[in-house]
C-alpha positions in Angstrom: 0.0 0.0 0.0 1.2 3.5 -0.7 0.3 6.5 1.5 0.7 10.2 0.6 4.2 11.4 0.3 5.1 14.7 1.8 5.7 17.4 -0.8 3.6 15.8 -3.5 0.4 17.6 -4.6 -2.8 16.2 -3.3 -5.5 15.3 -5.8 -9.0 13.9 -5.4 -7.8 10.6 -6.8 -4.9 10.5 -4.3 -7.4 11.1 -1.4 -9.6 8.3 -2.6 -6.7 6.0 -3.0 -5.5 6.8 0.5 -9.0 6.1 1.9 -9.0 2.7 0.2 -5.5 1.9 1.6 -6.7 2.9 5.1 -9.8 0.8 4.8 -7.8 -2.2 3.6 -5.4 -1.8 6.6 -8.1 -1.4 9.1 -9.8 -4.6 7.8 -6.6 -6.6 7.8 -5.8 -5.6 11.4 -9.3 -6.6 12.5 -9.3 -9.9 10.6 -5.9 -11.0 12.0 -5.9 -9.4 15.5 -9.6 -9.0 16.3 -11.3 -5.9 17.4 -9.2 -5.7 20.6 -6.1 -5.4 18.5 -7.5 -2.5 16.5 -5.2 0.5 17.4 -3.8 3.4 15.5 -0.4 1.9 15.9 -1.4 -1.4 14.4 -3.1 0.3 11.5 -0.1 2.5 10.9 2.2 -0.5 10.9 0.0 -2.3 8.4 0.2 0.7 6.2 3.8 1.4 6.7 2.9 4.9 7.8 3.1 7.0 11.0 0.4 7.3 13.6 0.6 11.0 13.1 -0.6 10.6 9.5 -3.5 8.5 10.6 -4.9 11.1 13.0 -6.0 13.0 9.9 -8.6 10.2 9.5 -9.1 9.1 13.1 -8.5 11.9 15.7 -9.6 9.5 18.5 -9.8 5.8 19.2 -13.6 6.2 19.2 -13.5 7.5 15.6 -11.4 4.5 14.6 -13.9 2.1 16.1 -16.9 3.8 14.5 -15.2 3.7 11.1 -14.3 0.1 11.6 -17.9 -0.9 12.4 -19.1 1.1 9.3 -16.5 -0.7 7.2 -17.6 -4.1 8.6 -21.3 -3.4 7.8 -20.4 -2.2 4.2 -18.4 -5.4 3.5 -21.1 -7.6 5.0 -23.9 -5.9 2.9 -21.8 -6.0 -0.3 -21.1 -9.7 -0.1 -22.8 -11.7 -2.8 -26.1 -13.2 -1.6 -27.7 -16.5 -2.6 -30.7 -16.1 -4.9 -33.9 -16.5 -3.0 -36.1 -19.3 -4.2 -39.5 -20.2 -2.9 -40.8 -21.5 0.4 -38.4 -22.6 3.1 -35.5 -22.2 0.6 -35.7 -18.5 1.0 -35.2 -18.8 4.8 -32.4 -21.3 4.3 -30.6 -18.9 1.8 -30.8 -16.1 4.3 -29.4 -18.2 7.2 -26.6 -19.6 5.0 -25.5 -16.1 4.3 -24.9 -15.6 8.0 -22.7 -18.6 8.5 -18.9 -18.7 8.2 -18.9 -21.0 5.2 -16.1 -19.3 3.2 -12.8 -17.6 4.2 -14.4 -14.2 3.6 -17.5 -15.0 5.6 -15.3 -16.4 8.4 -13.2 -13.2 8.5 -16.4 -11.1 8.6 -17.9 -13.2 11.4 -14.6 -13.2 13.4 -14.4 -9.4 13.2 -18.1 -9.1 14.1 -18.0 -11.3 17.1 -14.8 -9.7 18.4 -16.5 -6.3 18.1 -19.2 -7.3 20.7 -17.0 -6.3 23.6 -16.7 -2.7 22.2 -20.4 -2.6 21.5 -21.4 -3.8 25.0 -19.3 -1.2 26.7 -20.7 1.7 24.6 -24.5 2.4 25.0 -24.7 4.1 21.6 -23.1 1.1 19.9 -25.3 -1.3 21.8 -28.4 0.5 20.6 -27.1 0.4 17.0 -26.3 -3.4 17.3 -29.8 -4.1 18.7 -31.2 -2.2 15.7 -29.2 -4.2 13.2 -30.3 -7.5 14.8 -33.9 -6.4 14.8 -33.7 -5.5 11.1 -32.2 -8.9 10.4 -35.1 -10.6 12.3 -37.6 -8.6 10.3 -36.1 -9.8 7.0 -36.3 -13.3 8.2 -39.9 -12.8 9.5 -41.0 -11.8 6.0 -39.6 -15.0 4.6 -41.3 -17.1 7.3 -44.6 -15.5 6.6 -44.4 -16.3 2.9 -43.6 -19.9 3.6 -46.4 -20.2 6.1 -48.9 -18.8 3.7 -48.0 -21.6 1.2 -48.3 -24.2 3.9 -44.6 -25.0 3.8 -43.9 -24.1 7.4 -46.1 -24.8 10.4 -48.5 -22.0 11.6 -47.3 -19.9 14.5 -46.0 -16.5 15.3 -43.6 -15.7 12.4 -41.7 -13.2 14.6 -41.0 -15.9 17.1 -39.9 -18.3 14.4 -37.6 -15.7 12.9 -36.1 -14.8 16.3 -35.4 -18.5 17.0 -33.9 -19.0 13.5 -31.6 -16.0 13.9 -30.5 -17.2 17.4 -29.8 -20.7 16.0 -27.6 -19.2 13.2 -25.7 -16.9 15.5 -25.0 -19.7 18.0 -23.7 -21.8 15.1 -21.5 -18.9 14.0 -19.8 -18.8 17.5 -19.3 -22.5 17.7 -17.8 -22.6 14.2 -15.4 -19.8 15.0 -14.1 -21.5 18.2 -14.1 -25.0 16.9 -13.8 -25.0 13.1 -12.5 -28.6 13.1 -15.8 -29.9 14.5 -18.1 -27.3 12.9 -16.8 -27.5 9.3 -18.8 -25.7 6.6 -20.4 -29.1 5.7 -21.4 -29.7 9.3 -22.8 -26.3 9.6 -25.0 -26.8 6.6 -26.1 -30.2 7.9 -27.1 -28.8 11.2 -29.0 -25.9 9.6 -30.9 -28.3 7.3 -31.8 -30.5 10.2 -33.1 -27.4 12.0 -35.2 -26.3 9.0 -36.5 -29.8 8.4 -37.9 -29.9 11.9 -39.6 -26.6 11.2 -41.1 -27.8 8.0 -42.2 -31.1 9.5 -44.8 -29.3 11.6 -46.6 -28.2 8.4 -47.4 -31.7 7.3 
């Protein structure tokens, strides 16, 4: 990565390139060291720059944390998603997108889980996280409703089904991160399919 060199004229293209370099460095630090290892010094070392230069982007540690969380959300939302089919398949696709089934998804989940400590110690971040999870449950609820209307999932409170499905997937994420030998991608998919089969069985 190449940062701005003193004495060189700054251009809009240079600024955008520097922002991309900073984003890449922040992500690399989080992916390899976790959220606890995210410091100006670590990001500067990744960039081959000085901490003084980085204060242009992050005047405080809080600013660095906020930026890192925004970056994580952007990367998560921009990841390719599985095409939604019909019935329970739409719920399955959404839950598969949560799981650490690929190296990229594993990195994203590792960063996300390691950021919980920072979020729990900051009321504003806690509120924002609660909002994100609530929005995720609502997206799942809409898929549950569609499957129930076609008789492909058992009747019941769709919000409750969505909350349970989200909780199942997040619990599986944590287990896979801590014990990837046991919870391989194949095993994760098998467990998810067993869970969804039990939901669908009640519709028969």
